N, C-alpha and C positions, 0 to 999 in steps of 0.2 A: 610184439604187440602191444609193453607196457609204456613202450614208445609215445606210439602214435596214439593214446589214448590221454597222455597227458597235457601232449602237446592241444586235443582237442579241451581236454580243459583248459590249460592254456589262453585256447583262445577262448571260447563262451569267460569269462574271466574276461579276460580284457574286453572283448566284445560289452559288459558289461558294462563297466569303465567304464567302456565306452559316454554308453545310455547312461546314468549319472550323469556324466560330466555334462553330459548334449543337455539337459534337463534345469543345474546348476549356472552354463550360461547362459540359457535364456528367461532365468532368474533375475539376475546376474545384470542382467542389460535392462531386464525392467526395472529391477531397484533405480540401475543410474540413471533412464526414462524419471522416474518417478522425481528423483533427487535434484534431476534438470530443469522440472517443471517446484519444480516448489523453489527453484531457485531464485526462479524470472519471475512468482506469483510473486515472491515478494521483494525482488526489488520495486514486482511492479506496484506494488499496496505501502512501497517507503515511501516513496512518489506521489504520491498521491497523499499519503499523511503528510509527510512537508507543507505539497499544497497546501494541505486542510487546515494546519500550525500557520502557517502563514495568511490565511484570511481572516482566521483566528484573531493573531495576534492584528493583523488590519480594523477590523471591527469591534478590536476593545481600543484601540488609539482613535479614531472617529469620534465613539462615544463618548470617553474621557474630556475631548475635543468640545465637546457639544455643550456643556452646565457648565466650562471653562465661559465660554460667547454668551450660553443665556447671562448669568450669574453677571459679568463686564457690561454685559449690554441693557440692560433691569439699572444697572450701578450710572450706565452715562445716561438715563434718561429715555434707553431705547425696550421694542416690545419683541420678543419673530413676531415676525410677517407671516400670519395664517392667512391668509388668501392665495398666495400661492402654494404649490409644489415643493420648493426649496426651500431645502433643509439648514437652518440657519438663520434665512436670511433677518435680516432683521429692520426697522423704521423705526423715526421716531414714534416717542410715545402720544403724541399730537394727531398724527395722522391715520393713527393703528383703529 
């Protein structure tokens, strides 16, 4: 009789372990999914950041070129053409 009781107790213990393991496995899988999603979002955000940085660098380069072009044009007697929408177009001062 005592052997049957110990066997039954062992089976209950194994069933409880199986349930605990199952819960742990679900949590573990969920954490893995979240990490995978976070890694994907990080990579995507990094690409967007790089593109944004490139645009900022290009805009800064263009801005740096504009004053230099306007200054050199004024020294040569050229004025920016304000009659067209083109940025940086210059015309001789007598035609403006």
